[in-house]
N, CA, C and O atoms as CSV, one atom per row, in Angstrom:
chain,resi,resn,atom,element,x,y,z
A,1,GLY,N,N,-90.255,0.397,-10.523
A,1,GLY,CA,C,-90.968,1.504,-11.128
A,1,GLY,C,C,-90.633,2.800,-10.430
A,1,GLY,O,O,-89.848,2.844,-9.482
A,2,LEU,N,N,-91.235,3.827,-10.913
A,2,LEU,CA,C,-91.010,5.174,-10.414
A,2,LEU,C,C,-92.308,5.732,-9.873
A,2,LEU,O,O,-93.362,5.560,-10.485
A,3,MET,N,N,-92.243,6.398,-8.733
A,3,MET,CA,C,-93.417,7.059,-8.189
A,3,MET,C,C,-93.029,8.480,-7.823
A,3,MET,O,O,-91.976,8.705,-7.225
A,4,LEU,N,N,-93.868,9.432,-8.176
A,4,LEU,CA,C,-93.655,10.828,-7.844
A,4,LEU,C,C,-94.876,11.318,-7.088
A,4,LEU,O,O,-95.993,11.251,-7.601
A,5,GLU,N,N,-94.673,11.808,-5.879
A,5,GLU,CA,C,-95.774,12.364,-5.099
A,5,GLU,C,C,-95.604,13.876,-5.043
A,5,GLU,O,O,-94.517,14.379,-4.759
A,6,ILE,N,N,-96.680,14.588,-5.315
A,6,ILE,CA,C,-96.674,16.045,-5.232
A,6,ILE,C,C,-97.792,16.434,-4.285
A,6,ILE,O,O,-98.949,16.063,-4.483
A,7,PHE,N,N,-97.437,17.181,-3.257
A,7,PHE,CA,C,-98.418,17.571,-2.250
A,7,PHE,C,C,-98.722,19.057,-2.359
A,7,PHE,O,O,-97.836,19.863,-2.641
A,8,GLU,N,N,-99.967,19.410,-2.135
A,8,GLU,CA,C,-100.401,20.797,-2.155
A,8,GLU,C,C,-99.816,21.540,-0.957
A,8,GLU,O,O,-99.778,21.014,0.155
A,9,ALA,N,N,-99.360,22.769,-1.198
A,9,ALA,CA,C,-98.879,23.624,-0.111
A,9,ALA,C,C,-100.073,24.362,0.476
A,9,ALA,O,O,-100.885,24.922,-0.260
A,10,TYR,N,N,-100.176,24.364,1.770
A,10,TYR,CA,C,-101.285,25.044,2.439
A,10,TYR,C,C,-100.851,26.388,3.020
A,10,TYR,O,O,-101.384,26.838,4.035
A,11,PHE,N,N,-99.889,27.015,2.371
A,11,PHE,CA,C,-99.382,28.311,2.813
A,11,PHE,C,C,-98.916,29.074,1.583
A,11,PHE,O,O,-98.711,28.479,0.524
A,12,SER,N,N,-98.746,30.383,1.712
A,12,SER,CA,C,-98.280,31.210,0.601
A,12,SER,C,C,-96.795,30.974,0.370
A,12,SER,O,O,-96.023,30.788,1.310
A,13,LEU,N,N,-96.416,30.987,-0.901
A,13,LEU,CA,C,-95.002,30.854,-1.223
A,13,LEU,C,C,-94.301,32.186,-0.977
A,13,LEU,O,O,-94.842,33.246,-1.290
A,14,LYS,N,N,-93.119,32.127,-0.425
A,14,LYS,CA,C,-92.337,33.309,-0.091
A,14,LYS,C,C,-91.597,33.809,-1.328
A,14,LYS,O,O,-91.059,33.009,-2.094
A,15,GLU,N,N,-91.568,35.127,-1.527
A,15,GLU,CA,C,-90.797,35.688,-2.631
A,15,GLU,C,C,-89.325,35.711,-2.259
A,15,GLU,O,O,-88.965,35.928,-1.102
A,16,THR,N,N,-88.472,35.482,-3.268
A,16,THR,CA,C,-87.029,35.532,-3.046
A,16,THR,C,C,-86.519,36.896,-3.485
A,16,THR,O,O,-87.265,37.667,-4.089
A,17,GLY,N,N,-85.280,37.200,-3.195
A,17,GLY,CA,C,-84.703,38.498,-3.522
A,17,GLY,C,C,-84.601,38.788,-5.009
A,17,GLY,O,O,-84.521,39.955,-5.395
A,18,ASP,N,N,-84.602,37.773,-5.853
A,18,ASP,CA,C,-84.456,38.001,-7.292
A,18,ASP,C,C,-85.796,37.964,-8.019
A,18,ASP,O,O,-85.845,37.664,-9.211
A,19,ASN,N,N,-86.884,38.267,-7.309
A,19,ASN,CA,C,-88.218,38.409,-7.900
A,19,ASN,C,C,-88.857,37.092,-8.327
A,19,ASN,O,O,-89.811,37.100,-9.104
A,20,ARG,N,N,-88.362,35.990,-7.848
A,20,ARG,CA,C,-88.978,34.696,-8.129
A,20,ARG,C,C,-89.624,34.181,-6.860
A,20,ARG,O,O,-89.329,34.661,-5.765
A,21,LEU,N,N,-90.488,33.222,-7.003
A,21,LEU,CA,C,-91.117,32.617,-5.837
A,21,LEU,C,C,-90.313,31.416,-5.373
A,21,LEU,O,O,-89.756,30.676,-6.184
A,22,ALA,N,N,-90.259,31.232,-4.074
A,22,ALA,CA,C,-89.649,30.019,-3.540
A,22,ALA,C,C,-90.573,28.854,-3.868
A,22,ALA,O,O,-91.791,29.029,-3.907
A,23,GLY,N,N,-90.027,27.692,-4.100
A,23,GLY,CA,C,-90.848,26.532,-4.452
A,23,GLY,C,C,-90.572,26.090,-5.878
A,23,GLY,O,O,-89.565,26.478,-6.471
A,24,TRP,N,N,-91.450,25.292,-6.416
A,24,TRP,CA,C,-91.217,24.783,-7.766
A,24,TRP,C,C,-91.882,25.680,-8.799
A,24,TRP,O,O,-92.922,26.282,-8.530
A,25,ARG,N,N,-91.277,25.769,-9.988
A,25,ARG,CA,C,-91.787,26.609,-11.066
A,25,ARG,C,C,-92.587,25.788,-12.061
A,25,ARG,O,O,-93.680,26.186,-12.463
A,26,HIS,N,N,-92.048,24.646,-12.457
A,26,HIS,CA,C,-92.755,23.769,-13.388
A,26,HIS,C,C,-92.205,22.354,-13.264
A,26,HIS,O,O,-91.138,22.128,-12.694
A,27,LEU,N,N,-92.953,21.422,-13.807
A,27,LEU,CA,C,-92.563,20.017,-13.791
A,27,LEU,C,C,-92.366,19.575,-15.234
A,27,LEU,O,O,-93.269,19.724,-16.057
A,28,ALA,N,N,-91.196,19.036,-15.546
A,28,ALA,CA,C,-90.889,18.548,-16.888
A,28,ALA,C,C,-91.111,17.043,-16.943
A,28,ALA,O,O,-90.705,16.308,-16.042
A,29,LEU,N,N,-91.756,16.599,-18.003
A,29,LEU,CA,C,-92.026,15.178,-18.215
A,29,LEU,C,C,-91.345,14.758,-19.518
A,29,LEU,O,O,-91.740,15.201,-20.596
A,30,ARG,N,N,-90.325,13.905,-19.421
A,30,ARG,CA,C,-89.624,13.463,-20.629
A,30,ARG,C,C,-90.451,12.409,-21.347
A,30,ARG,O,O,-90.951,11.466,-20.733
A,31,VAL,N,N,-90.589,12.585,-22.663
A,31,VAL,CA,C,-91.356,11.658,-23.497
A,31,VAL,C,C,-90.496,11.209,-24.673
A,31,VAL,O,O,-89.546,11.893,-25.056
A,32,ASP,N,N,-90.836,10.053,-25.243
A,32,ASP,CA,C,-90.116,9.555,-26.417
A,32,ASP,C,C,-90.523,10.299,-27.679
A,32,ASP,O,O,-89.688,10.550,-28.547
A,33,SER,N,N,-91.795,10.651,-27.789
A,33,SER,CA,C,-92.305,11.362,-28.967
A,33,SER,C,C,-93.213,12.495,-28.510
A,33,SER,O,O,-94.318,12.259,-28.022
A,34,ILE,N,N,-92.743,13.718,-28.671
A,34,ILE,CA,C,-93.532,14.867,-28.233
A,34,ILE,C,C,-94.800,15.007,-29.076
A,34,ILE,O,O,-95.839,15.419,-28.562
A,35,GLU,N,N,-94.724,14.670,-30.359
A,35,GLU,CA,C,-95.904,14.750,-31.239
A,35,GLU,C,C,-96.983,13.757,-30.805
A,35,GLU,O,O,-98.159,14.113,-30.729
A,36,LYS,N,N,-96.587,12.517,-30.522
A,36,LYS,CA,C,-97.560,11.506,-30.082
A,36,LYS,C,C,-98.150,11.868,-28.727
A,36,LYS,O,O,-99.352,11.718,-28.507
A,37,SER,N,N,-97.310,12.343,-27.828
A,37,SER,CA,C,-97.788,12.732,-26.496
A,37,SER,C,C,-98.736,13.919,-26.589
A,37,SER,O,O,-99.740,13.969,-25.878
A,38,LYS,N,N,-98.426,14.869,-27.454
A,38,LYS,CA,C,-99.304,16.031,-27.661
A,38,LYS,C,C,-100.665,15.572,-28.167
A,38,LYS,O,O,-101.697,16.003,-27.653
A,39,ALA,N,N,-100.673,14.709,-29.164
A,39,ALA,CA,C,-101.938,14.209,-29.726
A,39,ALA,C,C,-102.759,13.471,-28.673
A,39,ALA,O,O,-103.976,13.645,-28.597
A,40,GLU,N,N,-102.099,12.651,-27.864
A,40,GLU,CA,C,-102.797,11.911,-26.801
A,40,GLU,C,C,-103.425,12.864,-25.787
A,40,GLU,O,O,-104.585,12.698,-25.408
A,41,LEU,N,N,-102.656,13.860,-25.350
A,41,LEU,CA,C,-103.175,14.808,-24.362
A,41,LEU,C,C,-104.282,15.686,-24.950
A,41,LEU,O,O,-105.265,15.977,-24.269
A,42,GLU,N,N,-104.129,16.107,-26.203
A,42,GLU,CA,C,-105.190,16.893,-26.858
A,42,GLU,C,C,-106.485,16.099,-26.936
A,42,GLU,O,O,-107.568,16.658,-26.766
A,43,SER,N,N,-106.380,14.796,-27.192
A,43,SER,CA,C,-107.581,13.959,-27.275
A,43,SER,C,C,-108.290,13.868,-25.926
A,43,SER,O,O,-109.462,13.497,-25.852
A,44,ARG,N,N,-107.564,14.211,-24.858
A,44,ARG,CA,C,-108.134,14.191,-23.502
A,44,ARG,C,C,-108.497,15.595,-23.010
A,44,ARG,O,O,-108.839,15.789,-21.843
A,45,GLY,N,N,-108.415,16.568,-23.921
A,45,GLY,CA,C,-108.860,17.919,-23.589
A,45,GLY,C,C,-107.799,18.892,-23.122
A,45,GLY,O,O,-108.131,20.011,-22.730
A,46,VAL,N,N,-106.528,18.506,-23.149
A,46,VAL,CA,C,-105.469,19.425,-22.726
A,46,VAL,C,C,-105.295,20.513,-23.781
A,46,VAL,O,O,-105.253,20.233,-24.979
A,47,VAL,N,N,-105.195,21.758,-23.319
A,47,VAL,CA,C,-104.949,22.902,-24.196
A,47,VAL,C,C,-103.520,23.369,-23.932
A,47,VAL,O,O,-103.150,23.633,-22.787
A,48,PHE,N,N,-102.729,23.470,-24.978
A,48,PHE,CA,C,-101.326,23.853,-24.844
A,48,PHE,C,C,-101.169,25.361,-24.931
A,48,PHE,O,O,-101.940,26.033,-25.616
A,49,LYS,N,N,-100.168,25.894,-24.234
A,49,LYS,CA,C,-99.939,27.328,-24.150
A,49,LYS,C,C,-99.305,27.888,-25.416
A,49,LYS,O,O,-99.444,29.079,-25.698
A,50,GLU,N,N,-98.622,27.066,-26.172
A,50,GLU,CA,C,-97.922,27.503,-27.375
A,50,GLU,C,C,-97.618,26.282,-28.228
A,50,GLU,O,O,-98.008,25.165,-27.886
A,51,THR,N,N,-96.929,26.494,-29.326
A,51,THR,CA,C,-96.549,25.382,-30.195
A,51,THR,C,C,-95.276,24.722,-29.651
A,51,THR,O,O,-94.638,25.239,-28.734
A,52,ILE,N,N,-94.929,23.593,-30.224
A,52,ILE,CA,C,-93.690,22.901,-29.854
A,52,ILE,C,C,-92.514,23.810,-30.203
A,52,ILE,O,O,-92.436,24.357,-31.304
A,53,LYS,N,N,-91.602,23.960,-29.243
A,53,LYS,CA,C,-90.437,24.844,-29.401
A,53,LYS,C,C,-89.148,24.047,-29.222
A,53,LYS,O,O,-89.154,22.991,-28.589
A,54,PRO,N,N,-88.021,24.557,-29.787
A,54,PRO,CA,C,-86.732,23.920,-29.531
A,54,PRO,C,C,-86.376,24.024,-28.045
A,54,PRO,O,O,-86.663,25.033,-27.400
A,55,ALA,N,N,-85.759,22.989,-27.519
A,55,ALA,CA,C,-85.333,22.975,-26.112
A,55,ALA,C,C,-83.863,23.353,-26.019
A,55,ALA,O,O,-83.061,22.965,-26.869
A,56,GLY,N,N,-83.513,24.104,-24.993
A,56,GLY,CA,C,-82.104,24.352,-24.728
A,56,GLY,C,C,-81.414,23.020,-24.480
A,56,GLY,O,O,-81.931,22.196,-23.727
A,57,GLY,N,N,-80.279,22.794,-25.085
A,57,GLY,CA,C,-79.586,21.522,-24.920
A,57,GLY,C,C,-80.031,20.467,-25.915
A,57,GLY,O,O,-79.578,19.324,-25.847
A,58,GLY,N,N,-80.917,20.833,-26.844
A,58,GLY,CA,C,-81.383,19.906,-27.873
A,58,GLY,C,C,-82.734,19.313,-27.571
A,58,GLY,O,O,-83.109,19.142,-26.411
A,59,GLY,N,N,-83.459,19.000,-28.619
A,59,GLY,CA,C,-84.780,18.412,-28.459
A,59,GLY,C,C,-85.882,19.445,-28.575
A,59,GLY,O,O,-85.689,20.508,-29.166
A,60,SER,N,N,-87.045,19.130,-28.006
A,60,SER,CA,C,-88.233,19.972,-28.120
A,60,SER,C,C,-88.966,20.027,-26.792
A,60,SER,O,O,-88.877,19.107,-25.979
A,61,VAL,N,N,-89.703,21.135,-26.578
A,61,VAL,CA,C,-90.524,21.291,-25.377
A,61,VAL,C,C,-91.912,21.784,-25.761
A,61,VAL,O,O,-92.106,22.393,-26.813
A,62,LEU,N,N,-92.871,21.508,-24.883
A,62,LEU,CA,C,-94.254,21.924,-25.098
A,62,LEU,C,C,-94.893,22.159,-23.734
A,62,LEU,O,O,-94.976,21.243,-22.916
A,63,PHE,N,N,-95.348,23.398,-23.491
A,63,PHE,CA,C,-95.882,23.781,-22.180
A,63,PHE,C,C,-97.401,23.735,-22.137
A,63,PHE,O,O,-98.080,24.019,-23.124
A,64,PHE,N,N,-97.923,23.365,-20.953
A,64,PHE,CA,C,-99.362,23.374,-20.688
A,64,PHE,C,C,-99.558,23.487,-19.184
A,64,PHE,O,O,-98.597,23.401,-18.420
A,65,SER,N,N,-100.795,23.679,-18.760
A,65,SER,CA,C,-101.102,23.774,-17.331
A,65,SER,C,C,-102.062,22.673,-16.938
A,65,SER,O,O,-102.874,22.217,-17.742
A,66,ASP,N,N,-101.956,22.250,-15.680
A,66,ASP,CA,C,-102.928,21.291,-15.161
A,66,ASP,C,C,-104.200,22.054,-14.767
A,66,ASP,O,O,-104.211,23.283,-14.831
A,67,PRO,N,N,-105.262,21.364,-14.366
A,67,PRO,CA,C,-106.517,22.053,-14.037
A,67,PRO,C,C,-106.395,23.093,-12.918
A,67,PRO,O,O,-107.239,23.984,-12.817
A,68,GLU,N,N,-105.363,22.996,-12.082
A,68,GLU,CA,C,-105.178,23.974,-11.008
A,68,GLU,C,C,-104.252,25.117,-11.407
A,68,GLU,O,O,-103.965,25.999,-10.598
A,69,GLY,N,N,-103.780,25.100,-12.667
A,69,GLY,CA,C,-102.921,26.180,-13.150
A,69,GLY,C,C,-101.435,25.959,-12.967
A,69,GLY,O,O,-100.646,26.856,-13.264
A,70,ASN,N,N,-101.023,24.785,-12.484
A,70,ASN,CA,C,-99.595,24.488,-12.349
A,70,ASN,C,C,-98.982,24.282,-13.722
A,70,ASN,O,O,-99.553,23.590,-14.564
A,71,LEU,N,N,-97.816,24.882,-13.951
A,71,LEU,CA,C,-97.152,24.799,-15.240
A,71,LEU,C,C,-96.425,23.463,-15.385
A,71,LEU,O,O,-95.640,23.076,-14.519
A,72,LEU,N,N,-96.692,22.770,-16.481
A,72,LEU,CA,C,-96.066,21.488,-16.807
A,72,LEU,C,C,-95.490,21.591,-18.209
A,72,LEU,O,O,-95.923,22.427,-19.003
A,73,HIS,N,N,-94.523,20.750,-18.512
A,73,HIS,CA,C,-94.103,20.688,-19.912
A,73,HIS,C,C,-93.571,19.319,-20.281
A,73,HIS,O,O,-92.997,18.590,-19.472
A,74,LEU,N,N,-93.794,19.009,-21.552
A,74,LEU,CA,C,-93.245,17.796,-22.152
A,74,LEU,C,C,-91.887,18.158,-22.722
A,74,LEU,O,O,-91.698,19.264,-23.230
A,75,VAL,N,N,-90.948,17.243,-22.641
A,75,VAL,CA,C,-89.643,17.458,-23.253
A,75,VAL,C,C,-89.218,16.165,-23.942
A,75,VAL,O,O,-89.280,15.081,-23.363
A,76,GLU,N,N,-88.789,16.307,-25.182
A,76,GLU,CA,C,-88.233,15.192,-25.958
A,76,GLU,C,C,-86.775,15.528,-26.215
A,76,GLU,O,O,-86.466,16.612,-26.711
A,77,ARG,N,N,-85.887,14.619,-25.887
A,77,ARG,CA,C,-84.448,14.832,-26.064
A,77,ARG,C,C,-83.883,13.819,-27.049
A,77,ARG,O,O,-84.362,12.687,-27.111
A,78,PRO,N,N,-82.864,14.212,-27.824
A,78,PRO,CA,C,-82.190,13.237,-28.682
A,78,PRO,C,C,-81.541,12.152,-27.823
A,78,PRO,O,O,-81.145,12.412,-26.686
A,79,VAL,N,N,-81.433,10.949,-28.358
A,79,VAL,CA,C,-80.881,9.833,-27.571
A,79,VAL,C,C,-79.439,10.074,-27.141
A,79,VAL,O,O,-78.988,9.495,-26.153
A,80,ASP,N,N,-78.702,10.924,-27.871
A,80,ASP,CA,C,-77.310,11.203,-27.505
A,80,ASP,C,C,-77.173,12.449,-26.632
A,80,ASP,O,O,-76.059,12.922,-26.404
A,81,SER,N,N,-78.276,12.979,-26.147
A,81,SER,CA,C,-78.268,14.177,-25.310
A,81,SER,C,C,-77.626,13.887,-23.957
A,81,SER,O,O,-77.733,12.777,-23.435
A,82,VAL,N,N,-76.961,14.889,-23.397
A,82,VAL,CA,C,-76.389,14.743,-22.055
A,82,VAL,C,C,-77.494,14.593,-21.010
A,82,VAL,O,O,-77.235,14.133,-19.898
A,83,PHE,N,N,-78.727,14.978,-21.357
A,83,PHE,CA,C,-79.851,14.872,-20.435
A,83,PHE,C,C,-80.460,13.472,-20.402
A,83,PHE,O,O,-81.259,13.168,-19.516
A,84,VAL,N,N,-80.094,12.620,-21.353
A,84,VAL,CA,C,-80.638,11.258,-21.424
A,84,VAL,C,C,-79.548,10.304,-20.967
A,84,VAL,O,O,-78.565,10.091,-21.677
A,85,ARG,N,N,-79.717,9.742,-19.811
A,85,ARG,CA,C,-78.709,8.830,-19.256
A,85,ARG,C,C,-79.394,7.599,-18.742
A,85,ARG,O,O,-78.735,6.694,-18.230
């Protein structure tokens, strides 16, 4: 199986020279069906930031935030996508 651990940072993130913050920007979660995943999350109270949009490289994306405001997104890719290996 797969396990992903994410730990809270107890310090301020440093700004980089190109106006971005050091650290992670968002976490992408690949799903088989973005529509089914959206319906499941909505039934649990998740509010999405926008509608399902086309993804660069093919497929679809859908952004939302966790209760602490961290940006997350669902991504569905075609089975022949270079991103699906």
